[in-house]
C-alpha positions as CSV (number, residue, x, y, z in Angstrom):
1,P,-5.6,-42.9,11.3
2,R,-5.8,-40.0,8.6
3,R,-5.0,-37.4,11.3
4,R,-1.9,-39.4,12.0
5,Q,-0.9,-39.8,8.6
6,E,-1.4,-35.8,8.1
7,Q,0.7,-35.3,11.2
8,Q,3.5,-37.5,10.1
9,R,3.5,-35.7,6.6
10,H,4.0,-32.1,8.2
11,P,6.0,-33.0,11.6
12,A,6.6,-29.2,11.7
13,H,2.8,-28.6,12.5
14,A,2.1,-30.9,15.1
15,L,-1.5,-31.0,15.9
16,R,-2.6,-29.4,19.2
17,G,-5.6,-28.0,20.5
18,A,-6.9,-24.7,19.4
19,R,-6.4,-23.3,23.1
20,D,-2.8,-23.9,22.9
21,L,-2.0,-22.0,19.8
22,T,0.5,-19.3,20.5
23,A,1.8,-16.1,18.4
24,E,4.9,-17.9,17.9
25,D,3.0,-20.8,16.3
26,I,1.6,-18.4,14.0
27,R,4.9,-16.6,13.3
28,S,6.2,-19.9,12.3
29,L,3.4,-21.0,9.8
30,S,3.5,-17.5,8.3
31,L,7.2,-17.5,7.8
32,E,6.6,-20.9,5.7
33,C,4.0,-18.9,3.7
34,G,6.5,-16.4,2.6
35,F,5.6,-13.6,5.5
36,E,8.5,-11.9,7.0
37,L,6.3,-10.3,9.9
38,A,3.3,-11.9,11.7
39,G,1.4,-11.3,15.0
40,V,-2.0,-11.9,16.8
41,T,-4.3,-9.7,18.2
42,P,-8.2,-10.3,19.5
43,A,-10.8,-9.5,17.2
44,L,-12.4,-6.6,19.2
45,P,-12.8,-3.1,18.3
46,S,-9.9,-0.9,18.2
47,D,-9.2,2.4,20.1
48,D,-8.2,4.0,16.8
49,S,-12.2,3.8,15.6
50,T,-12.9,7.3,17.2
51,R,-9.9,8.8,15.6
52,Y,-10.8,7.4,12.3
53,H,-14.4,8.6,12.2
54,Q,-12.8,12.0,13.0
55,W,-10.5,11.8,10.1
56,V,-13.0,11.1,7.7
57,A,-15.5,13.9,9.2
58,S,-12.6,16.2,8.5
59,G,-13.1,15.6,4.9
60,F,-9.4,14.0,4.7
61,A,-10.7,11.0,2.8
62,G,-11.6,13.1,-0.3
63,E,-13.2,11.5,-3.3
64,M,-12.3,8.0,-1.5
65,R,-16.2,7.1,-0.8
66,Y,-15.2,3.5,0.1
67,L,-13.7,4.9,3.4
68,S,-16.9,6.8,4.4
69,G,-20.3,6.2,5.0
70,H,-21.2,2.5,5.4
71,R,-18.1,1.2,5.1
72,A,-16.6,3.5,7.9
73,A,-19.1,2.0,10.5
74,V,-18.2,-1.7,9.1
75,R,-14.6,-0.8,10.3
76,D,-15.7,-0.4,13.9
77,D,-15.6,-3.9,14.7
78,P,-14.0,-7.0,12.9
79,R,-16.9,-9.1,13.9
80,H,-19.0,-7.3,11.4
81,L,-16.5,-9.2,8.6
82,L,-16.8,-12.5,10.5
83,P,-19.3,-12.7,13.2
84,S,-17.6,-15.5,14.9
85,A,-14.2,-14.3,14.7
86,R,-11.9,-14.3,18.0
87,S,-8.6,-13.4,16.7
88,I,-6.9,-11.5,14.2
89,I,-3.7,-12.7,12.5
90,C,-1.9,-10.0,10.8
91,A,1.1,-10.8,8.2
92,G,3.4,-8.4,6.7
93,K,5.1,-9.1,3.5
94,L,8.2,-7.5,2.6
95,Y,8.7,-5.4,-1.0
96,H,11.6,-3.2,-0.8
97,T,14.1,-3.4,-3.7
98,A,17.6,-2.5,-4.0
99,W,16.8,0.2,-6.6
100,P,17.1,4.0,-5.8
101,T,14.8,6.0,-4.0
102,T,13.1,9.2,-4.9
103,T,16.2,10.7,-2.9
104,E,18.6,9.4,-5.2
105,F,16.5,9.6,-8.5
106,D,17.3,12.8,-10.9
107,E,16.4,11.8,-14.3
108,P,13.7,14.5,-15.4
109,G,12.7,12.5,-18.6
110,R,11.5,9.6,-16.8
111,A,8.6,8.8,-14.6
112,W,8.6,7.8,-10.9
113,I,5.9,4.9,-10.1
114,S,5.9,4.1,-6.6
115,R,7.9,1.1,-5.4
116,Y,5.0,-0.9,-4.3
117,A,3.7,-1.0,-8.0
118,W,7.0,-2.0,-9.6
119,G,6.0,-5.9,-9.4
120,S,2.9,-8.0,-9.3
121,D,-0.3,-6.9,-7.6
122,Y,0.1,-7.4,-3.9
123,H,-3.7,-8.1,-3.5
124,H,-3.4,-11.4,-5.5
125,E,0.0,-12.1,-3.8
126,L,-1.2,-11.9,-0.5
127,R,-4.1,-13.5,-0.6
128,R,-2.6,-16.5,-2.1
129,R,-0.1,-16.7,0.9
130,L,-3.0,-16.2,3.4
131,K,-5.0,-18.9,1.9
132,Q,-1.9,-21.1,2.4
133,L,-1.6,-20.0,6.0
134,D,-5.3,-20.8,6.6
135,T,-4.7,-24.5,5.2
136,L,-1.6,-24.8,7.4
137,L,-3.5,-23.4,10.4
138,R,-6.4,-26.2,10.0
139,R,-4.0,-29.0,9.8
140,S,-2.7,-27.9,13.5
141,A,-6.2,-26.6,14.9
142,G,-8.9,-28.6,13.1
143,P,-12.0,-26.9,11.6
144,F,-12.6,-23.2,12.3
145,E,-14.4,-20.3,10.6
146,S,-12.3,-17.5,8.6
147,R,-11.9,-14.7,6.2
148,I,-9.2,-13.3,4.4
149,C,-8.6,-9.4,4.3
150,V,-6.4,-7.7,1.9
151,D,-6.4,-4.1,2.0
152,T,-10.0,-3.5,0.4
153,A,-11.6,-5.1,3.3
154,P,-13.3,-2.3,5.7
155,L,-10.4,-3.2,8.4
156,L,-8.3,-0.8,10.2
157,E,-5.6,-3.1,9.1
158,R,-2.6,-0.8,10.3
159,S,-4.2,-0.5,13.8
160,Y,-4.6,-4.1,14.2
161,A,-1.0,-4.9,12.7
162,R,0.3,-2.5,15.7
163,L,-1.7,-4.6,18.2
164,A,-0.3,-7.4,16.9
165,S,3.3,-6.3,17.6
166,L,4.4,-5.8,13.8
167,G,5.2,-2.2,14.6
168,W,4.0,1.3,15.5
169,I,2.1,3.7,13.4
170,G,4.6,6.4,12.3
171,K,4.0,10.1,11.6
172,N,3.8,9.3,7.9
173,T,0.8,6.9,9.0
174,C,3.0,3.9,7.7
175,L,3.4,0.9,9.9
176,I,7.1,1.1,10.8
177,N,8.9,-2.1,12.2
178,Q,12.2,-1.3,14.1
179,R,14.2,-3.8,12.4
180,S,12.9,-3.8,8.9
181,G,11.4,-0.5,8.2
182,S,8.0,0.2,6.6
183,W,8.1,-1.5,3.2
184,F,5.6,-4.1,3.9
185,F,2.5,-4.9,2.4
186,L,-0.3,-6.1,5.1
187,G,-2.9,-8.9,5.2
188,E,-5.2,-10.3,7.6
189,L,-6.8,-13.6,8.5
190,L,-9.7,-13.2,10.8
191,V,-10.2,-16.7,12.6
192,S,-12.8,-18.2,15.0
193,L,-9.9,-19.4,17.2
194,D,-8.7,-17.9,20.6
195,I,-4.8,-17.4,20.1
196,A,-2.7,-16.1,22.7
197,P,-2.0,-12.3,21.8
198,D,0.9,-10.1,21.1
199,S,1.5,-6.7,22.8
200,P,1.9,-3.6,20.6
201,P,5.5,-1.9,20.7
202,P,6.1,1.5,21.5
203,A,6.3,4.3,19.0
204,R,9.8,5.2,18.4
205,C,9.3,8.3,16.0
206,G,10.5,10.6,18.9
207,T,10.9,14.1,17.7
208,C,12.0,13.4,14.2
209,Q,10.0,14.8,11.6
210,R,11.9,14.3,8.2
211,C,8.8,12.8,6.5
212,I,6.7,15.9,7.5
213,D,9.4,18.3,6.1
214,A,10.0,16.3,3.1
215,C,6.3,16.0,1.8
216,P,6.3,18.3,-1.1
217,T,2.5,19.2,-0.7
218,A,2.6,19.4,3.2
219,A,-0.1,16.4,3.5
220,I,1.4,15.1,6.7
221,L,-0.6,16.6,9.6
222,P,-0.6,15.8,13.6
223,S,-3.9,14.1,12.9
224,G,-2.7,11.8,9.9
225,I,-2.7,12.2,6.2
226,D,-4.7,14.8,4.5
227,S,-5.5,12.7,1.5
228,T,-6.8,15.7,-0.5
229,L,-3.1,17.0,-0.4
230,C,-1.3,13.9,-1.0
231,I,0.6,12.9,-4.3
232,S,-0.5,9.3,-4.1
233,Y,-4.4,10.5,-3.8
234,F,-3.6,13.2,-6.8
235,T,-2.3,10.5,-9.1
236,I,-4.2,7.1,-8.0
237,E,-7.4,7.9,-6.4
238,L,-8.4,11.3,-7.7
239,R,-10.8,11.3,-11.1
240,A,-10.9,15.0,-11.6
241,A,-8.5,17.5,-12.3
242,I,-5.4,17.9,-10.1
243,P,-5.6,21.4,-8.4
244,L,-3.5,24.0,-10.3
245,E,-1.6,24.9,-6.9
246,Q,-0.4,21.2,-6.4
247,R,0.7,20.4,-9.9
248,A,4.5,21.6,-9.6
249,A,4.8,19.7,-6.3
250,I,4.1,16.4,-7.9
251,G,7.3,16.5,-10.0
252,P,7.9,13.3,-11.8
253,H,5.3,11.1,-10.2
254,V,3.0,9.4,-12.4
255,F,1.7,6.6,-10.1
256,G,1.9,7.0,-6.3
257,C,4.6,8.4,-3.9
258,D,7.4,7.1,-1.7
259,I,9.0,10.3,-0.4
260,C,7.7,10.0,3.2
261,Q,9.1,6.4,3.3
262,D,12.4,7.2,1.4
263,V,13.5,9.8,4.0
264,C,12.6,7.8,7.2
265,P,15.4,6.8,9.1
266,W,14.1,3.0,9.9
267,N,14.4,2.5,6.4
268,R,17.9,3.1,6.2
269,R,18.7,-0.8,7.1
270,A,15.6,-2.2,5.5
271,P,16.1,-5.7,4.2
272,I,15.6,-6.3,0.7
273,T,13.1,-8.8,-0.7
274,A,14.0,-11.8,-3.0
275,D,10.6,-12.7,-4.0
276,P,10.4,-12.7,-7.7
277,A,6.6,-11.6,-7.6
278,F,8.1,-7.9,-6.4
279,A,10.8,-7.6,-8.9
280,P,10.7,-4.5,-11.1
281,R,8.8,-4.8,-14.2
282,E,9.1,-1.3,-15.4
283,F,10.9,1.1,-13.5
284,A,11.1,4.8,-14.2
285,P,10.1,4.2,-17.6
286,P,10.6,7.2,-20.4
287,L,7.6,9.8,-20.1
288,E,7.5,9.7,-24.2
289,K,7.1,6.2,-24.1
290,L,4.3,6.5,-21.6
291,A,2.8,9.5,-23.5
292,S,2.6,7.4,-26.3
293,L,0.6,4.5,-25.2
294,S,-2.7,3.5,-26.7
295,Q,-5.2,2.0,-24.4
296,P,-4.6,-1.7,-25.1
297,E,-0.9,-0.9,-24.8
298,F,-1.5,0.7,-21.6
299,R,-3.5,-2.3,-20.3
300,A,-0.9,-4.9,-21.9
301,L,2.1,-3.0,-20.4
302,F,0.7,-3.0,-16.7
303,R,-1.5,-5.9,-16.4
304,G,-1.3,-7.8,-13.4
305,T,0.4,-4.5,-11.5
306,P,-1.4,-2.0,-9.3
307,I,-1.1,0.7,-12.1
308,T,-4.3,-0.1,-13.8
309,R,-6.1,1.4,-10.9
310,A,-5.2,4.8,-12.1
311,R,-7.1,4.0,-15.1
312,Y,-5.7,5.0,-18.7
313,T,-7.1,8.8,-18.8
314,G,-5.9,9.3,-15.5
315,F,-2.4,7.9,-15.9
316,L,-2.2,10.2,-19.2
317,R,-3.2,13.2,-17.0
318,N,-0.3,12.3,-14.8
319,V,2.2,11.7,-17.5
320,A,1.2,15.0,-18.9
321,V,1.9,16.9,-15.2
322,A,5.3,15.1,-15.3
323,M,6.3,16.3,-18.5
324,G,5.2,20.0,-17.7
325,N,7.3,19.5,-14.4
326,S,10.4,18.4,-16.4
327,R,10.5,21.6,-18.3
328,L,12.4,19.6,-21.1
329,P,11.7,21.2,-24.7
330,Q,11.6,17.7,-25.9
331,F,8.1,17.0,-24.6
332,R,6.5,19.7,-26.7
333,A,5.6,17.5,-29.4
334,P,4.0,14.7,-27.2
335,L,2.0,17.3,-25.3
336,E,0.5,18.8,-28.1
337,K,-0.6,15.3,-28.9
338,L,-2.1,14.9,-25.7
339,A,-3.8,18.5,-25.7
340,A,-5.5,17.2,-28.7
341,S,-7.0,14.1,-26.9
342,A,-10.9,13.7,-26.8
343,D,-10.6,13.4,-23.0
344,P,-10.9,17.1,-21.4
345,I,-9.1,16.0,-18.4
346,V,-6.3,14.7,-20.3
347,A,-6.4,17.8,-22.6
348,S,-6.5,20.4,-20.0
349,H,-3.5,19.0,-18.2
350,A,-1.6,18.8,-21.3
351,V,-2.1,22.4,-22.1
352,W,-1.1,23.4,-18.7
353,A,2.0,21.4,-19.2
354,L,2.7,23.1,-22.3
355,T,2.8,26.5,-20.5
356,Q,5.4,25.0,-18.1
357,L,8.0,24.4,-20.9
358,P,10.5,27.0,-22.1
359,T,9.3,29.3,-25.1
360,P,10.6,28.2,-28.3
């Protein structure tokens, strides 16, 4: 009787045997949870594992040690995360906004923050929605084992998203959907259910190499991204000094980079998200405001966003570089203050930035 009551309460989730579940069923449930893209692929090793290990061995992961060592081996098989896994449900959440792109942005007194960090932290948002999907799925399939994965889990999520039909992996290594572009967060639900899988779409980058040509630091290689040359790596992951020869190419970026997505032709008609969670909180804030932030003010301003990952001193380091690249004399005073910082990384980058300003 309880099962009949629940079925009546949720008529869209007509109870059916787990063997009868299809990828279309999963897409329907995922849409209810706010995901614009969804698909299914078997929980088996991916052919991309070999390429991934070659990428790590080439040193392209830089100081991101969570991508190498033991956690690299765990990525070889999703069943290392859930031994009973039979299927991987891959979901995509749109975060594109109507605000300008880097190709349209020309305000040297302001900082550029990557679009994905304009709103709430996607880790929390995707995990909440995946939990909702897990609940809805249990109403349809009964009990099963599952595990939620969002970015930080050792899983080749773009590879499995491709196998689950969400898109192809472009030359800029982003997952690109033919209709909706690449402005998507990805999350996965590993389940012990056999679900009829999807098929991967063909790659459609063709001879286009606009992302390669537009990258200021030449980080996009035929074998993938060399993270040690990537602006996102410099401004988010790197804790040490940014290489001198790369600082000028960073431009106004203080957290992440969107250039390779902004120039991608598949993003010309990318839909705009209506989700308030990803509405911009701080769009291109003034560099002078950022340079004056105390550590408590930094935490308060960016609480609940991905920006705190750069850490306070790393963020000030990035702000100093952006001020130097602006070549605006008005930044001499705030840079002199940063040059007196007790943190040697912040101080040394501010000293460098002062050398980029016009002589008084």
